[in-house]
C-alpha positions as a Markdown table, in Angstrom:
| # | Residue | x | y | z |
|---|---|---|---|---|
| 1 | Unk | -23.5 | -1.8 | 126.7 |
| 2 | Unk | -20.0 | -2.9 | 128.2 |
| 3 | Unk | -20.2 | -5.9 | 126.2 |
| 4 | Unk | -20.2 | -4.9 | 123.9 |
| 5 | Unk | -18.1 | -2.5 | 123.7 |
| 6 | Unk | -15.7 | -5.6 | 124.2 |
| 7 | Unk | -16.8 | -6.9 | 121.8 |
| 8 | Unk | -15.8 | -4.5 | 119.2 |
| 9 | Unk | -12.9 | -4.0 | 120.4 |
| 10 | Unk | -11.3 | -7.5 | 120.1 |
| 11 | Unk | -12.6 | -8.0 | 116.5 |
| 12 | Unk | -11.0 | -4.8 | 116.1 |
| 13 | Unk | -7.9 | -6.2 | 117.7 |
| 14 | Unk | -8.1 | -9.0 | 115.7 |
| 15 | Unk | -8.2 | -7.1 | 112.1 |
| 16 | Unk | -5.1 | -7.3 | 110.0 |
| 17 | Unk | -4.3 | -3.3 | 108.7 |
| 18 | Unk | -5.1 | -2.1 | 105.5 |
| 19 | Unk | -1.9 | -1.3 | 103.7 |
| 20 | Unk | -2.1 | 1.9 | 101.3 |
| 21 | Unk | 0.9 | 2.4 | 99.5 |
| 22 | Unk | 1.3 | 5.4 | 97.1 |
| 23 | Unk | 4.2 | 6.1 | 94.4 |
| 24 | Unk | 5.7 | 9.2 | 95.4 |
| 25 | Unk | 8.0 | 9.0 | 92.2 |
| 26 | Unk | 8.2 | 12.4 | 90.0 |
| 27 | Unk | 5.3 | 11.2 | 87.6 |
| 28 | Unk | 2.7 | 10.6 | 90.2 |
| 29 | Unk | 3.7 | 13.0 | 92.7 |
| 30 | Unk | 3.0 | 15.6 | 90.1 |
| 31 | Unk | 0.0 | 13.9 | 88.7 |
| 32 | Unk | -1.4 | 14.0 | 92.1 |
| 33 | Unk | -0.3 | 11.7 | 94.6 |
| 34 | Unk | 0.8 | 15.1 | 96.6 |
| 35 | Unk | -2.9 | 15.1 | 97.3 |
| 36 | Unk | -3.4 | 12.2 | 97.4 |
| 37 | Unk | -1.1 | 11.9 | 100.3 |
| 38 | Unk | -2.4 | 14.6 | 102.5 |
| 39 | Unk | -6.0 | 13.8 | 102.2 |
| 40 | Unk | -5.6 | 10.3 | 103.4 |
| 41 | Unk | -3.5 | 11.8 | 106.6 |
| 42 | Unk | -6.3 | 13.7 | 107.2 |
| 43 | Unk | -9.0 | 10.8 | 106.7 |
| 44 | Unk | -7.1 | 8.0 | 108.1 |
| 45 | Unk | -6.3 | 10.7 | 111.5 |
| 46 | Unk | -10.4 | 12.0 | 111.6 |
| 47 | Unk | -11.7 | 8.6 | 111.3 |
| 48 | Unk | -9.4 | 7.2 | 114.3 |
| 49 | Unk | -8.0 | 4.4 | 112.1 |
| 50 | Unk | -4.4 | 4.6 | 113.1 |
| 51 | Unk | -5.4 | 0.6 | 113.6 |
| 52 | Unk | -6.3 | 0.1 | 110.8 |
| 53 | Unk | -5.0 | 1.8 | 108.3 |
| 54 | Unk | -0.9 | 1.1 | 106.9 |
| 55 | Unk | 0.0 | 3.7 | 104.7 |
| 56 | Unk | 3.4 | 3.3 | 102.6 |
| 57 | Unk | 5.4 | 5.7 | 100.0 |
| 58 | Unk | 7.1 | 4.3 | 97.8 |
| 59 | Unk | 9.3 | 5.6 | 94.9 |
| 60 | Unk | 7.7 | 3.4 | 92.2 |
| 61 | Unk | 5.1 | 1.3 | 91.7 |
| 62 | Unk | 6.2 | 0.0 | 88.0 |
| 63 | Unk | 2.8 | 2.0 | 86.2 |
| 64 | Unk | 5.0 | 5.7 | 85.1 |
| 65 | Unk | 2.9 | 6.2 | 82.2 |
| 66 | Unk | -0.9 | 4.8 | 83.5 |
| 67 | Unk | -0.3 | 7.4 | 87.2 |
| 68 | Unk | -0.9 | 8.4 | 89.8 |
| 69 | Unk | -0.6 | 4.4 | 91.1 |
| 70 | Unk | -2.4 | 3.4 | 94.9 |
| 71 | Unk | -1.9 | -0.2 | 95.4 |
| 72 | Unk | -4.7 | -0.7 | 98.7 |
| 73 | Unk | -4.1 | -4.4 | 100.4 |
| 74 | Unk | -3.8 | -6.1 | 96.3 |
| 75 | Unk | -5.4 | -4.2 | 94.6 |
| 76 | Unk | -3.3 | -1.5 | 92.3 |
| 77 | Unk | -5.3 | 1.3 | 91.0 |
| 78 | Unk | -3.9 | 4.1 | 88.5 |
| 79 | Unk | -4.8 | 7.0 | 86.8 |
| 80 | Unk | -7.7 | 8.1 | 89.8 |
| 81 | Unk | -8.4 | 11.3 | 91.8 |
| 82 | Unk | -8.3 | 11.9 | 95.6 |
| 83 | Unk | -11.1 | 11.8 | 96.7 |
| 84 | Unk | -11.3 | 8.4 | 94.3 |
| 85 | Unk | -9.1 | 6.4 | 97.3 |
| 86 | Unk | -10.6 | 7.4 | 99.9 |
| 87 | Unk | -13.4 | 5.7 | 98.4 |
| 88 | Unk | -11.7 | 2.8 | 97.5 |
| 89 | Unk | -10.0 | 3.0 | 101.6 |
| 90 | Unk | -13.3 | 3.1 | 102.6 |
| 91 | Unk | -15.0 | 0.2 | 100.5 |
| 92 | Unk | -11.9 | -1.4 | 101.1 |
| 93 | Unk | -12.7 | -1.1 | 105.7 |
| 94 | Unk | -16.4 | -2.3 | 104.6 |
| 95 | Unk | -15.3 | -5.7 | 103.4 |
| 96 | Unk | -12.8 | -6.4 | 105.7 |
| 97 | Unk | -15.5 | -5.6 | 108.6 |
| 98 | Unk | -17.9 | -7.9 | 106.4 |
| 99 | Unk | -15.4 | -10.4 | 106.4 |
| 100 | Unk | -14.4 | -10.5 | 110.0 |
| 101 | Unk | -11.5 | -8.9 | 109.3 |
| 102 | Unk | -9.5 | -10.7 | 107.0 |
């Protein structure tokens, strides 16, 4: 049992953090990213994902009319709900685990 825990710890250490970038400009903030930020902070804390997820705010991601905008890794998502962002982050984390962390 101890060997499994050590192997899991090594795997977790080798995983790169997934960066979640939220547009916090006035348009995206008003369209829902204020709630998305709060939901993501709670989700990350509740699931103990602080070592795997980096949450970053930006003044603008350049697609104001399509907002709210969130970038997870290299993919930008526009016009999505807070709950959808959590689902997308969960999927990104699962894919990262399947690929071995890279």
